[in-house]
C-alpha positions, 0 to 999 in steps of 0.5 A: 636401738634406744638411746637414754639421756644422761642425767645430769651431776647434780640430779644424781646427787640430790637422788643420792643424797635422798636414799642415804638420808632414806639408808642412813649412809653418812656421806660427803657433799664431794664424795656426792659428787665425785659418785655423780661424776664417775657414773657418767649420767647413769643414775643405776651405775650411781646408785650401784657404786653408793652401794659399794662405798657403804659396803667399803666403808667404815662409816662415813664416806669419804671422797678418799673412799670413792677414790679407793673403790674405783681405783683412781686418783685424786688431783692432789694425789697426782699433785704431790707425786709430780712435786715428789717427781721433782724433788726427787723423793724416791721414799715419797714416790715408791710409798704413793705407788705401794697404795695405789689400789690399781695395778693398772695405774701402777703400771702407766705410772712406771711406764711414764716415770721411768 
């Protein structure tokens, strides 16, 4: 069995920037780095993910688009959730859960919260 070596994040970002420039895709630096991290060293995965984001996005691809497409949440969102839990702000907690696109994350958070 052949095992491919993982490609470094900076190398993936460099290639994604090159592709984005050639394809006239507007994307933030932060989004490029997140794509590279999510692809876990796989160039093909990162290129496919960029293509998905291009279809999903309404113009400039942002870190928020990356999280929406892959179903992850940012550290800022987690921090806000923890603050709202501490402050017992049920309205904000409910709004956060309603805006999640990942049903698995919703169930995990609900289990942890209650």
